[in-house]
All heavy atoms as TSV, in Angstrom:
chain	resi	resn	atom	element	x	y	z
A	1	MET	N	N	17.747	23.259	-4.540
A	1	MET	CA	C	17.742	21.776	-4.527
A	1	MET	C	C	16.431	21.276	-5.035
A	1	MET	O	O	15.370	21.756	-4.665
A	1	MET	CB	C	18.051	21.308	-3.160
A	1	MET	CG	C	19.472	21.430	-2.708
A	1	MET	SD	S	19.716	20.827	-1.011
A	1	MET	CE	C	19.312	19.124	-1.157
A	2	LYS	N	N	16.528	20.260	-5.848
A	2	LYS	CA	C	15.316	19.610	-6.308
A	2	LYS	C	C	15.254	18.249	-5.651
A	2	LYS	O	O	16.219	17.636	-5.268
A	2	LYS	CB	C	15.314	19.417	-7.831
A	2	LYS	CG	C	15.138	20.707	-8.541
A	2	LYS	CD	C	15.065	20.510	-10.000
A	2	LYS	CE	C	14.854	21.840	-10.739
A	2	LYS	NZ	N	14.659	21.641	-12.183
A	3	GLY	N	N	14.029	17.727	-5.542
A	3	GLY	CA	C	13.865	16.424	-4.966
A	3	GLY	C	C	12.439	16.271	-4.449
A	3	GLY	O	O	11.548	16.795	-5.009
A	4	VAL	N	N	12.311	15.621	-3.327
A	4	VAL	CA	C	11.014	15.403	-2.722
A	4	VAL	C	C	10.560	16.667	-2.090
A	4	VAL	O	O	11.266	17.316	-1.363
A	4	VAL	CB	C	11.007	14.261	-1.667
A	4	VAL	CG1	C	9.712	14.058	-1.027
A	4	VAL	CG2	C	11.510	12.975	-2.296
A	5	THR	N	N	9.268	17.049	-2.371
A	5	THR	CA	C	8.799	18.305	-1.780
A	5	THR	C	C	8.495	18.064	-0.298
A	5	THR	O	O	7.959	17.036	0.055
A	5	THR	CB	C	7.456	18.818	-2.490
A	5	THR	OG1	O	6.557	17.717	-2.417
A	5	THR	CG2	C	7.818	19.079	-3.981
A	6	TYR	N	N	8.838	19.060	0.469
A	6	TYR	CA	C	8.610	19.030	1.926
A	6	TYR	C	C	7.240	19.587	2.240
A	6	TYR	O	O	6.885	20.676	1.817
A	6	TYR	CB	C	9.701	19.814	2.632
A	6	TYR	CG	C	9.499	19.946	4.142
A	6	TYR	CD1	C	9.673	18.818	4.950
A	6	TYR	CD2	C	9.096	21.123	4.673
A	6	TYR	CE1	C	9.486	18.900	6.293
A	6	TYR	CE2	C	8.857	21.238	6.049
A	6	TYR	CZ	C	9.096	20.115	6.831
A	6	TYR	OH	O	8.898	20.198	8.175
A	7	LYS	N	N	6.456	18.768	2.930
A	7	LYS	CA	C	5.162	19.230	3.452
A	7	LYS	C	C	5.129	19.245	4.926
A	7	LYS	O	O	5.160	18.195	5.556
A	7	LYS	CB	C	4.051	18.275	2.910
A	7	LYS	CG	C	3.938	18.176	1.443
A	7	LYS	CD	C	2.870	17.171	1.034
A	7	LYS	CE	C	2.872	16.998	-0.446
A	7	LYS	NZ	N	1.928	15.958	-0.849
A	8	PRO	N	N	5.147	20.408	5.521
A	8	PRO	CA	C	5.075	20.476	6.984
A	8	PRO	C	C	3.792	19.941	7.500
A	8	PRO	O	O	2.702	20.320	7.021
A	8	PRO	CB	C	5.262	21.971	7.259
A	8	PRO	CG	C	4.958	22.680	6.049
A	8	PRO	CD	C	5.162	21.745	4.917
A	9	MET	N	N	3.823	19.020	8.484
A	9	MET	CA	C	2.672	18.454	9.101
A	9	MET	C	C	2.998	17.946	10.443
A	9	MET	O	O	4.236	17.712	10.762
A	9	MET	CB	C	2.021	17.380	8.273
A	9	MET	CG	C	2.882	16.091	8.006
A	9	MET	SD	S	2.060	14.797	7.086
A	9	MET	CE	C	1.820	15.526	5.528
A	10	SER	N	N	2.017	17.750	11.329
A	10	SER	CA	C	2.336	17.281	12.649
A	10	SER	C	C	2.711	15.793	12.656
A	10	SER	O	O	2.502	15.074	11.611
A	10	SER	CB	C	1.139	17.482	13.542
A	10	SER	OG	O	0.082	16.571	13.143
A	11	SER	N	N	3.312	15.376	13.655
A	11	SER	CA	C	3.734	13.950	13.739
A	11	SER	C	C	2.561	13.036	13.728
A	11	SER	O	O	2.609	11.898	13.185
A	11	SER	CB	C	4.606	13.718	14.998
A	11	SER	OG	O	3.898	14.016	16.154
A	12	THR	N	N	1.434	13.428	14.302
A	12	THR	CA	C	0.205	12.618	14.282
A	12	THR	C	C	-0.307	12.421	12.859
A	12	THR	O	O	-0.651	11.336	12.428
A	12	THR	CB	C	-0.846	13.246	15.107
A	12	THR	OG1	O	-0.320	13.480	16.424
A	12	THR	CG2	C	-2.078	12.349	15.158
A	13	GLN	N	N	-0.366	13.484	12.091
A	13	GLN	CA	C	-0.795	13.434	10.697
A	13	GLN	C	C	0.171	12.565	9.848
A	13	GLN	O	O	-0.263	11.816	9.043
A	13	GLN	CB	C	-0.838	14.824	10.077
A	13	GLN	CG	C	-1.985	15.664	10.629
A	13	GLN	CD	C	-1.890	17.060	10.032
A	13	GLN	OE1	O	-0.788	17.627	9.860
A	13	GLN	NE2	N	-3.004	17.659	9.817
A	14	LEU	N	N	1.422	12.696	10.099
A	14	LEU	CA	C	2.427	11.904	9.388
A	14	LEU	C	C	2.307	10.434	9.712
A	14	LEU	O	O	2.340	9.582	8.786
A	14	LEU	CB	C	3.867	12.364	9.709
A	14	LEU	CG	C	5.005	11.753	8.959
A	14	LEU	CD1	C	4.859	11.994	7.449
A	14	LEU	CD2	C	6.302	12.272	9.505
A	15	LEU	N	N	2.132	10.110	10.992
A	15	LEU	CA	C	1.903	8.740	11.366
A	15	LEU	C	C	0.656	8.121	10.742
A	15	LEU	O	O	0.703	6.992	10.219
A	15	LEU	CB	C	1.881	8.603	12.861
A	15	LEU	CG	C	1.627	7.208	13.458
A	15	LEU	CD1	C	2.797	6.310	13.155
A	15	LEU	CD2	C	1.387	7.288	14.980
A	16	ARG	N	N	-0.384	8.871	10.769
A	16	ARG	CA	C	-1.673	8.435	10.184
A	16	ARG	C	C	-1.531	8.143	8.714
A	16	ARG	O	O	-1.935	7.109	8.191
A	16	ARG	CB	C	-2.775	9.420	10.457
A	16	ARG	CG	C	-4.112	8.942	10.055
A	16	ARG	CD	C	-5.241	9.986	10.313
A	16	ARG	NE	N	-5.330	10.302	11.742
A	16	ARG	CZ	C	-5.195	11.546	12.292
A	16	ARG	NH1	N	-5.050	12.547	11.448
A	16	ARG	NH2	N	-5.265	11.728	13.534
A	17	ARG	N	N	-0.852	9.064	7.997
A	17	ARG	CA	C	-0.620	8.921	6.596
A	17	ARG	C	C	0.235	7.706	6.289
A	17	ARG	O	O	-0.097	6.928	5.396
A	17	ARG	CB	C	0.044	10.208	6.047
A	17	ARG	CG	C	0.313	10.180	4.611
A	17	ARG	CD	C	0.883	11.535	4.182
A	17	ARG	NE	N	1.368	11.448	2.802
A	17	ARG	CZ	C	2.645	11.429	2.550
A	17	ARG	NH1	N	3.567	11.491	3.514
A	17	ARG	NH2	N	3.118	11.269	1.345
A	18	ASN	N	N	1.305	7.548	6.981
A	18	ASN	CA	C	2.219	6.370	6.788
A	18	ASN	C	C	1.551	5.064	7.102
A	18	ASN	O	O	1.742	4.085	6.328
A	18	ASN	CB	C	3.502	6.521	7.563
A	18	ASN	CG	C	4.406	7.583	6.974
A	18	ASN	OD1	O	4.240	7.976	5.801
A	18	ASN	ND2	N	5.374	8.087	7.717
A	19	LEU	N	N	0.775	4.987	8.200
A	19	LEU	CA	C	0.062	3.770	8.484
A	19	LEU	C	C	-0.928	3.426	7.466
A	19	LEU	O	O	-1.122	2.217	7.077
A	19	LEU	CB	C	-0.613	3.920	9.871
A	19	LEU	CG	C	0.279	3.827	11.064
A	19	LEU	CD1	C	-0.547	4.066	12.360
A	19	LEU	CD2	C	0.946	2.468	11.177
A	20	PHE	N	N	-1.629	4.452	6.872
A	20	PHE	CA	C	-2.585	4.139	5.871
A	20	PHE	C	C	-1.894	3.633	4.591
A	20	PHE	O	O	-2.284	2.615	4.005
A	20	PHE	CB	C	-3.396	5.414	5.565
A	20	PHE	CG	C	-4.404	5.281	4.410
A	20	PHE	CD1	C	-5.531	4.535	4.598
A	20	PHE	CD2	C	-4.098	5.801	3.177
A	20	PHE	CE1	C	-6.442	4.371	3.543
A	20	PHE	CE2	C	-5.024	5.619	2.134
A	20	PHE	CZ	C	-6.170	4.937	2.296
A	21	LEU	N	N	-0.858	4.334	4.155
A	21	LEU	CA	C	-0.170	3.941	2.917
A	21	LEU	C	C	0.512	2.603	3.064
A	21	LEU	O	O	0.300	1.707	2.255
A	21	LEU	CB	C	0.845	5.041	2.530
A	21	LEU	CG	C	0.289	6.376	2.020
A	21	LEU	CD1	C	1.443	7.339	1.758
A	21	LEU	CD2	C	-0.470	6.138	0.736
A	22	TYR	N	N	1.426	2.477	4.038
A	22	TYR	CA	C	2.222	1.297	4.138
A	22	TYR	C	C	1.498	0.168	4.812
A	22	TYR	O	O	1.763	-0.978	4.504
A	22	TYR	CB	C	3.547	1.657	4.810
A	22	TYR	CG	C	4.293	2.658	4.064
A	22	TYR	CD1	C	4.507	3.955	4.595
A	22	TYR	CD2	C	4.839	2.403	2.782
A	22	TYR	CE1	C	5.144	4.891	3.910
A	22	TYR	CE2	C	5.522	3.362	2.096
A	22	TYR	CZ	C	5.751	4.627	2.688
A	22	TYR	OH	O	6.399	5.564	1.938
A	23	GLY	N	N	0.608	0.427	5.724
A	23	GLY	CA	C	-0.146	-0.601	6.386
A	23	GLY	C	C	-1.120	-1.227	5.452
A	23	GLY	O	O	-1.257	-2.434	5.355
A	24	LEU	N	N	-1.879	-0.443	4.711
A	24	LEU	CA	C	-2.785	-0.897	3.732
A	24	LEU	C	C	-2.043	-1.694	2.619
A	24	LEU	O	O	-2.419	-2.813	2.217
A	24	LEU	CB	C	-3.592	0.232	3.113
A	24	LEU	CG	C	-4.727	-0.121	2.207
A	24	LEU	CD1	C	-5.807	-0.809	2.985
A	24	LEU	CD2	C	-5.301	1.124	1.555
A	25	GLY	N	N	-0.982	-1.108	2.137
A	25	GLY	CA	C	-0.174	-1.782	1.078
A	25	GLY	C	C	0.474	-3.024	1.518
A	25	GLY	O	O	0.681	-3.934	0.736
A	26	GLY	N	N	0.875	-3.056	2.767
A	26	GLY	CA	C	1.597	-4.225	3.274
A	26	GLY	C	C	0.671	-5.407	3.757
A	26	GLY	O	O	1.108	-6.547	3.808
A	27	VAL	N	N	-0.565	-5.090	3.957
A	27	VAL	CA	C	-1.462	-6.132	4.551
A	27	VAL	C	C	-2.533	-6.538	3.534
A	27	VAL	O	O	-2.693	-7.710	3.251
A	27	VAL	CB	C	-2.135	-5.631	5.824
A	27	VAL	CG1	C	-3.178	-6.576	6.296
A	27	VAL	CG2	C	-1.140	-5.382	6.900
A	28	LEU	N	N	-3.205	-5.613	2.903
A	28	LEU	CA	C	-4.290	-5.956	2.018
A	28	LEU	C	C	-3.910	-6.276	0.621
A	28	LEU	O	O	-4.459	-7.202	0.006
A	28	LEU	CB	C	-5.287	-4.802	1.988
A	28	LEU	CG	C	-6.077	-4.530	3.334
A	28	LEU	CD1	C	-7.056	-3.404	3.168
A	28	LEU	CD2	C	-6.770	-5.795	3.814
A	29	VAL	N	N	-2.942	-5.576	0.067
A	29	VAL	CA	C	-2.543	-5.784	-1.349
A	29	VAL	C	C	-2.029	-7.209	-1.559
A	29	VAL	O	O	-2.416	-7.810	-2.575
A	29	VAL	CB	C	-1.556	-4.710	-1.810
A	29	VAL	CG1	C	-0.950	-5.012	-3.119
A	29	VAL	CG2	C	-2.206	-3.368	-1.754
A	30	PRO	N	N	-1.188	-7.811	-0.709
A	30	PRO	CA	C	-0.789	-9.177	-0.914
A	30	PRO	C	C	-1.966	-10.132	-0.993
A	30	PRO	O	O	-1.974	-11.056	-1.834
A	30	PRO	CB	C	0.137	-9.514	0.242
A	30	PRO	CG	C	0.646	-8.210	0.648
A	30	PRO	CD	C	-0.450	-7.246	0.404
A	31	PHE	N	N	-2.992	-10.005	-0.163
A	31	PHE	CA	C	-4.112	-10.873	-0.172
A	31	PHE	C	C	-4.813	-10.709	-1.544
A	31	PHE	O	O	-5.296	-11.760	-2.137
A	31	PHE	CB	C	-5.086	-10.587	0.946
A	31	PHE	CG	C	-4.566	-11.080	2.262
A	31	PHE	CD1	C	-4.157	-10.165	3.270
A	31	PHE	CD2	C	-4.514	-12.413	2.553
A	31	PHE	CE1	C	-3.690	-10.624	4.457
A	31	PHE	CE2	C	-3.984	-12.890	3.718
A	31	PHE	CZ	C	-3.613	-11.985	4.734
A	32	VAL	N	N	-5.019	-9.513	-2.033
A	32	VAL	CA	C	-5.685	-9.322	-3.319
A	32	VAL	C	C	-4.862	-9.899	-4.405
A	32	VAL	O	O	-5.409	-10.583	-5.312
A	32	VAL	CB	C	-5.930	-7.783	-3.536
A	32	VAL	CG1	C	-6.446	-7.542	-4.910
A	32	VAL	CG2	C	-6.828	-7.190	-2.507
A	33	GLY	N	N	-3.573	-9.759	-4.365
A	33	GLY	CA	C	-2.697	-10.327	-5.397
A	33	GLY	C	C	-2.718	-11.868	-5.410
A	33	GLY	O	O	-2.807	-12.461	-6.410
A	34	ILE	N	N	-2.721	-12.460	-4.208
A	34	ILE	CA	C	-2.789	-13.954	-4.152
A	34	ILE	C	C	-4.172	-14.396	-4.672
A	34	ILE	O	O	-4.206	-15.396	-5.393
A	34	ILE	CB	C	-2.541	-14.342	-2.709
A	34	ILE	CG1	C	-1.121	-14.096	-2.299
A	34	ILE	CG2	C	-2.949	-15.849	-2.492
A	34	ILE	CD1	C	-0.876	-14.280	-0.822
A	35	LYS	N	N	-5.209	-13.713	-4.353
A	35	LYS	CA	C	-6.556	-14.126	-4.846
A	35	LYS	C	C	-6.614	-13.978	-6.361
A	35	LYS	O	O	-7.201	-14.847	-7.010
A	35	LYS	CB	C	-7.622	-13.170	-4.190
A	35	LYS	CG	C	-9.017	-13.606	-4.583
A	35	LYS	CD	C	-9.328	-14.944	-4.066
A	35	LYS	CE	C	-10.774	-15.364	-4.359
A	35	LYS	NZ	N	-11.072	-16.675	-3.972
A	36	LEU	N	N	-6.025	-12.949	-6.924
A	36	LEU	CA	C	-6.029	-12.805	-8.438
A	36	LEU	C	C	-5.227	-13.908	-9.035
A	36	LEU	O	O	-5.622	-14.478	-10.074
A	36	LEU	CB	C	-5.429	-11.461	-8.760
A	36	LEU	CG	C	-6.301	-10.243	-8.505
A	36	LEU	CD1	C	-5.576	-8.923	-8.823
A	36	LEU	CD2	C	-7.652	-10.308	-9.243
A	37	ILE	N	N	-4.086	-14.286	-8.498
A	37	ILE	CA	C	-3.303	-15.435	-9.037
A	37	ILE	C	C	-4.078	-16.724	-8.894
A	37	ILE	O	O	-4.126	-17.533	-9.812
A	37	ILE	CB	C	-1.927	-15.518	-8.245
A	37	ILE	CG1	C	-1.082	-14.315	-8.572
A	37	ILE	CG2	C	-1.251	-16.789	-8.591
A	37	ILE	CD1	C	0.172	-14.221	-7.723
A	38	ASP	N	N	-4.808	-16.914	-7.791
A	38	ASP	CA	C	-5.588	-18.113	-7.625
A	38	ASP	C	C	-6.748	-18.196	-8.625
A	38	ASP	O	O	-6.943	-19.251	-9.225
A	38	ASP	CB	C	-6.185	-18.084	-6.191
A	38	ASP	CG	C	-6.959	-19.352	-5.861
A	38	ASP	OD1	O	-6.488	-20.466	-6.127
A	38	ASP	OD2	O	-8.123	-19.217	-5.365
A	39	LEU	N	N	-7.389	-17.070	-8.868
A	39	LEU	CA	C	-8.440	-17.036	-9.905
A	39	LEU	C	C	-7.863	-17.355	-11.290
A	39	LEU	O	O	-8.478	-18.063	-12.107
A	39	LEU	CB	C	-9.154	-15.695	-9.888
A	39	LEU	CG	C	-10.085	-15.450	-8.723
A	39	LEU	CD1	C	-10.545	-14.016	-8.761
A	39	LEU	CD2	C	-11.186	-16.422	-8.642
A	40	ALA	N	N	-6.689	-16.779	-11.641
A	40	ALA	CA	C	-6.058	-17.055	-12.914
A	40	ALA	C	C	-5.697	-18.527	-13.080
A	40	ALA	O	O	-5.883	-19.115	-14.123
A	40	ALA	CB	C	-4.829	-16.122	-13.041
A	41	VAL	N	N	-5.240	-19.124	-12.019
A	41	VAL	CA	C	-4.830	-20.502	-12.096
A	41	VAL	C	C	-6.074	-21.387	-12.286
A	41	VAL	O	O	-6.022	-22.328	-13.065
A	41	VAL	CB	C	-4.058	-20.940	-10.792
A	41	VAL	CG1	C	-3.900	-22.476	-10.741
A	41	VAL	CG2	C	-2.676	-20.299	-10.795
A	42	HIS	N	N	-7.108	-21.097	-11.602
A	42	HIS	CA	C	-8.356	-21.896	-11.747
A	42	HIS	C	C	-8.965	-21.739	-13.158
A	42	HIS	O	O	-9.533	-22.650	-13.669
A	42	HIS	CB	C	-9.406	-21.446	-10.749
A	42	HIS	CG	C	-9.135	-22.092	-9.356
A	42	HIS	ND1	N	-9.194	-23.460	-9.152
A	42	HIS	CD2	C	-8.783	-21.525	-8.146
A	42	HIS	CE1	C	-8.906	-23.645	-7.884
A	42	HIS	NE2	N	-8.614	-22.533	-7.264
A	43	LEU	N	N	-8.846	-20.539	-13.739
A	43	LEU	CA	C	-9.333	-20.345	-15.095
A	43	LEU	C	C	-8.507	-21.084	-16.138
A	43	LEU	O	O	-8.904	-21.561	-17.143
A	43	LEU	CB	C	-9.417	-18.862	-15.406
A	43	LEU	CG	C	-10.498	-18.019	-14.774
A	43	LEU	CD1	C	-10.330	-16.572	-15.064
A	43	LEU	CD2	C	-11.842	-18.606	-15.139
A	44	TRP	N	N	-7.194	-21.188	-15.835
A	44	TRP	CA	C	-6.246	-21.825	-16.728
A	44	TRP	C	C	-6.424	-23.354	-16.759
A	44	TRP	O	O	-6.328	-23.963	-17.795
A	44	TRP	CB	C	-4.763	-21.521	-16.290
A	44	TRP	CG	C	-3.771	-21.766	-17.323
A	44	TRP	CD1	C	-3.376	-22.996	-17.761
A	44	TRP	CD2	C	-3.015	-20.813	-18.045
A	44	TRP	NE1	N	-2.445	-22.834	-18.727
A	44	TRP	CE2	C	-2.171	-21.510	-18.883
A	44	TRP	CE3	C	-2.935	-19.450	-17.977
A	44	TRP	CZ2	C	-1.232	-20.868	-19.713
A	44	TRP	CZ3	C	-2.031	-18.817	-18.815
A	44	TRP	CH2	C	-1.229	-19.505	-19.670
A	45	ILE	N	N	-6.721	-23.914	-15.622
A	45	ILE	CA	C	-6.905	-25.340	-15.564
A	45	ILE	C	C	-8.266	-25.827	-15.948
A	45	ILE	O	O	-9.239	-25.266	-15.842
A	45	ILE	CB	C	-6.580	-25.847	-14.055
A	45	ILE	CG1	C	-5.152	-25.565	-13.754
A	45	ILE	CG2	C	-6.934	-27.286	-13.935
A	45	ILE	CD1	C	-4.787	-25.869	-12.344
């Protein structure tokens, strides 16, 4: 079978990895995107 490769790891490591990836992406990235849009609008006007 082909697909996503399985990486055995403990539940603590998996939780830490998921919180870093999805927590960072879900909280910080929208703020950065909004700031970039804001800067673009100010340059346009």
